[in-house]
N, C-alpha and C positions, 0 to 999 in steps of 0.2 A: 322526842320525835319532832322533826321540823314541820312548820306549817305546810299544808298541802301545796299551795301555790308556789312557795319558795322551793319545796322539794321537786316539783315538776320542772321548774326552771333549771335547777341544779342538774337534774337528770338529763335534760336536753343539752346542757352545756357539756356535761361529762361525755355524753354520746357523741357530741361534735368532736371533742378531743380524741376519743377512742377511734371513731369510725370515719372521720373526715367530713368535709363540707358537702359531699354529695349523698349524705345519708338520707334515708326515707324518714320523713318526720311523722312518726306514729306515737311519739311519747307525749300524748296530750290527754291524760286521764281527766274525766269530768267529775265524777263523784267517788272515785276510788282509785287506789294506786294500780299500777299495771300488773296484770296477771298473765303469765305466759303458760304455754302448754307443756304437757308431757311430764309424767312422773312426779318428781319433787318440785311442784310448782311454786312460783313466787305468789304469795297470797295477796288478795285485795285488803283494804282496810276494814273489812267486816269484823265485828267484835270477836267472832269465833276464830279469826285468822291472826296468828301472832308472828308470821314471818313476812312482813311487808317489804315491798321493794324499796330499798333505801340507797343512800349514797354508798354505804358499805358494800351492799350487794353489787351495785354497778361497778364499784372499784374492784371487787373480787373477779368479776367477769373480765374486766380490762386486764387484770394481772394474768388470769389463765389464758386469755387470748394472746397476749404478748408472749407468753411462754410457748404456745403452739407455733406462733410465727417464727420465733427464734429456732425452735426445733426443726421446722421445715427448712428454713434457710441454711442452717448448719449442715444438715444432711445433704442438701442439694449441692453445696459448694465444696464437698469433699473432692479430693484430688483423684478422681477416676470418672469414667464415662458410663457407668452402669445405668441403664435407662430406668425410668420410673413407669409403673403401670398403675393407673388409678381405676379401681373398681367402681364404676359409676352406675347407679340404679335410678337416679333422678329424684331419690328421696332426700330428706332434709340433711342427713349426715354426709352422704357422698357429695351433695351439692355444696355444702360448706367446705368440705375437704378440697374439692376442685377449685372453689373460689379462692381459698387461701393460697393454694399452689399457684394459681393464675396470677394473683396479685404479687406473689413473690417473684415470679418470672418478669413481670412488668417493672419491678423495682431494680432489676439487674440490667446492666448494659448488654447489648446484643451479643458481644463477644464472650460474656460470662455465662450465657445460656448454653452450656456445653453438653448437657444431658437431655436426651429425648424423653418426652413424656407421652405415654400411650394412654388414651382414655378408652376404656373397654366397657361397653354396655352389653347386656344380654337380653335377647328377645326370645321367650319360650314359644312364641307363636300362639299362645293362649293367654296372654297378659290381659288384665282388666283393660277394656278399651280406653277409659279415661286416663289410666296410668300410662299406657303405651303411647297415646297421643301426646301426653305431656313429655314423655321421654324423647320421642322422635322430634318434637318441636325444639326441645333443649339441644339435642344433638345437631339439628340443623343450624340453630343460632350459634352454637359453639364452633362448628365447622367453618361458617362464614367469618366469624371473628378471628379465628386462627390465621386465616389467609390475610386478612387486613392488617393484623398486628405482627405478622411474620414470627410467630412463636414456634418453638420446636415441639409442637404437639401433633400427634397422630390420633385420629378418632376412628374406632372400629366397633362394630356391633356383631356379636356372636349369636348363632342360632343352633339348635340341636340338629344332628344329622337327620336326613329325611326318614331313615328307618328307625329313629328313636324319638319321634315326636309324640305328643300326648295321644293324638288320634290313631296313629299307627299302632301304638301299644294297646290302647283300650279297644278300638274298633277292629284293628287287624289281629293282634295276638290274643285279644280277649282279657288282657290284664284288668283286674278289678280296679276301679278308681282308688287312688292312694289312701292308705290309712296310717295311723301313727306307727303301726307295727310293720307295714309294708309300704314304705315311703320310697318307691322306686323312681319317682319323678325328678327329685332334686339332682341326683347324680347324672341322669341321662340328659336332662334338659337345661341344666344350669352349670354344674361343675365341669362335666366333660368338655362342653364347647369352649368354656373360658380357659380351662387347662390346656387344651390344644393350642389356643392362641399364645398362651404364655410359653409353651414349649417352642413354638415357632420363633418367638422373640429371643428366647434363650439360645436357640440354634445360631442366631446372628451375633449375640452379645456375650454369651457364656454365663453372665450373671445379670440379675434384674432385681429391682425392689418393688414389691407389690404394696401399694398404699391402700389402706382400708379405713372406713369411717367408723369402725366399731368403738364403742365407749362403755365404760363400766356401768354407767347409770342407766343403760338401756333396759336391763332386766337383771334379776338375780342370777339367772342361768348364764347370762353374758359375763357378769362379774366373776362368778365362780370359774368359768372357762378361762378368762383372762388371767385370773390368779393362778390357776393350775399350770398355765404355760408361761407364767412370769412375764406377761406382756406389760411393757412400760412405754410411755409416750415417746421417750427419747432413746429407745433402744431397738435394735433389729432382732427379729426372731426367725429362725429357719422355717421355711414352709414344710408342713408335715409330710408332703408327698412329692414335691417337685424339687429336685436337686438344683442348686444354683439360684433359687428364688428365695428372697428374704422378705418377711412381713414387717410392715411399718405402720403403726397406728397412732399418728400424732394427736388425734382427738381423744385419746383414751381417757383423759382426766376431765374433759368438759362435761358439764351437766346439761340436761335437756333444756333448761332455761337459757343457758349460754348459747346453745345452737340457734334457738328461735330469736333471741335478742339480736345476735349478730346478723342473721339473715334478714330480719325485718329492718335493720338499720342501714343496710348497704346493698345497693343494686348489684346484680351479677356483672362482672366486667365484660362478659360476652354479649351484653345487651339485654333488653326487655326488663323483666322484674321477677320477683319471687311470688307475685300475687297468685298465680295459678297453682303453685306448690302449696301455698297456705290454704287456698280454697279446697284442694284435694284432701288435706288433712282435716279441715273443718267439716266437709261433707261426709268423709269416712267415719267421723265420730258422731254421726247422727245429727248433724246440723250445729254442733257446738263450735264456737269460735275459738281459733287458736290464740287470739289476743282478747282478753276480757278487760274492759275498760272501767266497768263500774261494779260495785259490790252486789248489785242485783243480777248481774250477768250469770249465765249458766256455767257450770264447770267446763274447763277448757278441753278441747278435743285432744285425744291421746291418752286421757285417763282410762279409757276403755281399750287401750292398745290397738289402734286401727292397724290392720294388716293389709298391705298392698301386695298383690301378687297375681297369680293366675285366676281367671274367673271360674275355671273348672276345678279349683282346689277343693278336695274333699277330705283333706287331713284334719281341718278344723270342723267342729260340729256345726257351728253357725258362722256364716260369712258376714260378720258385723260391718265390715267396710262396704261391701256391695249394698247391704241393706241400708246402711247409713246414707249412701249416695242416692238410693232410690227415695228414701223418706225425706231427703233434703229438697225434693222437687226439681231435680236436675232436668234440663231440657230433653235429655235422652232417657228419661225415666222409663218409657215403654220398652225400649231396647234393653236396658239394664234388667228390667223385670223378667224379660224372656230368658236372658242369660242366667239369672238367679234361679228361675224355675227349672231350667235344664239341668243345672247343677244338682238341685234337689232330686230330680228324676234319676240321675246317675247314682246317688246315694241309695235311693229306694231299690233300684235294680241290684245294687251290690249286696244289700242286706238280705235278699231273698235267695236262698240256696237253690231254688228251683231254676234259677236263671244261670246256674253255673254247672260246669262239668264235674263229675265225681273224682276225676283224676287231674293231675297237673299236666302242664304242656309236655313234659318229658315222659308222660304215661305212668308215672309212679303215683301211688296213693300215700296219704299222710294222715296220721291221727294225732290228736292232742293227748296230753298226759291223762286226761279223764276218759279217753277212749272215743271221744266224738271225732267225726271226720272233718278234715280241713278240705273244703271244696276248692276246685281249681278255677280256671278262667271262665269267662262268659261262654255260653253256647254260641254257635254260629248264628242261630236264629236271633238271639238277643243282640249280637253285634250288628246284624243287619237292621234290626229295629232302631238301634242308636243312630246308625248312619242315616236312616230314613228320616228320623226326627230332626237330625242336624240339618239335613237338606231342607226340610220344611221350614225350620227357623231361618235358614239363609234366605229363602223365598220371601218370608214375612219381613225380614230386615232389609232386604235388597243389597246384601253384601256377603262376601265369601268368608267362611269360617274355617274351611278345610281346603287345601290346595289340590289341584289335579294330580300333582306328583304323589301326594300322600295317598290319594285314592288308588293310584296304580300300585303302590307298594302294598296297600291293604288287600287289593284283589289278588295279588300274587300270593300273599300269606294265606288267604282263604282257599285258594286253589290247592296249595300244598296241604292245608289242614283237611280238606275234603278227601284228598287222596289217602292221607294217613287214616282218617276215620273209616273210609270205605275198606281199606286194608284190614283195619282192626275188626270191623264187623264181619268181614269175610272169614278171617281166622277163627273168630268165635263160632261162626256157623259151621265151619269145617270140623272143629273140635267137638261140637255138639253131635254132628253126624257120626263121627268116629265112635263116640261113646255109645250111640244107639246101635 
């Protein structure tokens, strides 16, 4: 093992060679080697840790990074004009993917940039406020930089159709908040809006390549899924449902450590820095820092798998990300607390069968294998209660959480549901009278 001071200097020098002269100088450990976040972390020099950040590990990151860059360049320079579509969430993986593509474009002469690159972000309209603020700022910075640099990049944000938003489905139709077995939200609010845009692009170009930041080291489920579909970093895979669309995952073989090391060493080419992104992950992990500099530091954020997404998400039992942001003492702590409590209220309402109709929206009944009834949507009274509470929270926050257009759609659904219910009750009364 090299002396710590010499190792630190070597790491900085290697980082300079890998990432260039404008890298962010964060490689200055004081009493321990660098520890990065997520999953298979690089350990500090604590006696219990045996995988210290070393010249070998830095060199392996450089090797993997160079392989990704070559893969991206080789695919882009192929002799056709099929556009690229980058699925951009503002998270660490999609940010790194966009950064590497952007740097690749800058390395080419203007006449060699022959393929369009679409950056596609999705706003479900109920995103965590801190996450959507970060995403919108990133998109704004990216859009400005694209114009200045004359890059063949087109930026677009998708949203769910007005009749398929979270509030229209929950407050309007009475859908219970999503569960693991009834996860209706992902398709309506994320997949469908993005797929519609991809179809529009395909209508112009016939073929397109969808770049995603998925990696094997994200989780066991991700690894199994990528193995099942034989996903390789340097190969194309056909989209499962969109003809003419091919999937490309150039980051597939990068480790979590690689992603953070690269992001923290180099500023985004569209300006600003990655500090806000790092802060989001740190706070979501309950105040844990994504870069641990000493052996006394707490475990890095991401070890508890922070989940960024909708603040209304009830698929997970506990929203650790929102809780972590609240506990970190964020300036908007009071606002986040209200959102957190509202989500808990939705779960409470969902779990009480008294709040739900005994039949489904189509009027049919359903029983489980054990004979117990599967209850249907929320009653109209409960839907009204949710809307009233949402309006109350809007007043306390001083900002809008549901649009006027959504409310109009909800009122139309309620009107039709009342007519249907009145007709059902009238029919029951008539049948009862005939029996008498």
